[in-house]
N, C-alpha and C positions, 0 to 999 in steps of 0.2 A: 503492500497498498503504500503510495504515495500523498507527500503532505497535503499535495490540492484535491486527495481523494478523503483524506484525514476532514480535512478543512467541506469537502461538500456532505460527508456523512453526517457532521459537527452538525450543520445549516441544517440538517432534517429534520433528525432525532428532538432540537431543540426549537427549531422554528425559529430561528435567526438567519440573517442574510449572508452570505456568504463570506461580504466585506467583514462585515462582525465576528462573523465566525473566526476567519483569516487573523482578525486585532487579536482575538482573545485567545487562542493558541499561540500567537508571535507573544503575545503577554505572560502568556505562562513562561513558554521556553525562555526568555530575556530574564525574568525573575530566577528561573531554578540557575541561568548562568550565573547571572549574579551572587546568587548568594554561597553559590560553590566557588566563584571570584573571591568574596571576601573571606573561606576556608569555612562557610558552613553546611552544616549536613540536613539533608533535606529529606523529609519522611512523609511521605505520604501512605496513611493508613490500609493495610488491603494492598496496596499497587508494591513500593517499595519503597527504596532508601535511596539516595545520590546523594554522593562525598567525592573528597578528595581523596589521590593516593599519592603519595610520595616515590618516585626512582631513583636508587642510588647511580649516582654515577658508573659506567662499568666500559671496560675495552670490548670492542666489538671487531667484526672483518667486517671486510668490501668482500663480498661473494664474488664480484669477476674480477680482481687482482689477488686475492685473498690477505690483500695491508690489512694487519691492522690500524684501530683506529677508537679514537675517543668516546663517547656517548656521553654526553652530561648529562645529569640531572634536571630531574623535571619531574615538574606534577601533572598529573594524568586523573582525568573524571572516572570514576568508578561506580557501579549501579548493582545493589543488592534487591532480587524481584522480595517480596512480601508473599508471605504463607499462603493468603488468600488466593495470590495473582499463581503463585504454582499448581494449587488447588487445581484452578480453574484450569490448567493444560493439561489435565491428565485425566 
């Protein structure tokens, strides 16, 4: 499913225009990103938890040349599915 298809489904299910549904979805996504940028954890009960994980710096290899390269430490987004979400997929 694409973002456009999701907006269309939201529009039909909640009786909103596609424009309003798109703005609502974009607002939700923007606020999730803002919370994670601040280092906060965002929990949607029954759905899951968004958080930020830290990766340490490490040594990697260029697969084409075999040369070693240094990979810098970085922060990465993490999602853990909630119990209700996991159970819905059984």
